[in-house]
C-alpha positions, 0 to 999 in steps of 0.5 A, a space after each residue: 454450473 457451479 461457481 467457486 465464489 458467490 456472485 458479488 452484490 456490490 453497490 459501491 467501491 468499498 464493497 467491491 474492494 472487500 469482495 476482491 479481498 475475499 476472492 483473493 484470500 486477503 491478498 488484494 490489499 497487500 498487493 495493491 500497496 506493493 503496486 502503489 509503492 513501486 509506482 511512486 518509487 519509480 515515478 519519483 526516481 525517474 524525476 531525478 531525485 535520489 534513491 533515499 528521497 524516492 524511497 522515503 516518498 514511496 514509503 510515506 505514500 504507501 503508509 497513507 494508502 494503507 491507513 485508508 485501506 485499513 479503515 475499510 477493512 482491506 489490510 490489517 494493522 500489522 501492515 500499517 505498523 510495518 510501514 510506519 517503521 519503514 518510514 521512520 527508518 527511511 527518514 533517519 537515513 535520509 536525514 543522515 545522508 543530507 548532513 
């Protein structure tokens, strides 16, 4: 029986995440970050915070998560740069709304 992908030789979480990233054509990291963002945004918005606060919190949490994923090679530095810009913009609008 022929397999499309090699059988995994995984002994820790880092290798498991790298294997998942390999078989999903490098989409595992970005999709994981999107899920983290959505969960944080919905959880924060559900606790009666404003949309700006929820967006800022979710963006910041996703940026921290992307930094950790970049250290082990799951996401690229362009994603981190994009999230830093998103956090800066959301902080700007959050400060503008609070004035």
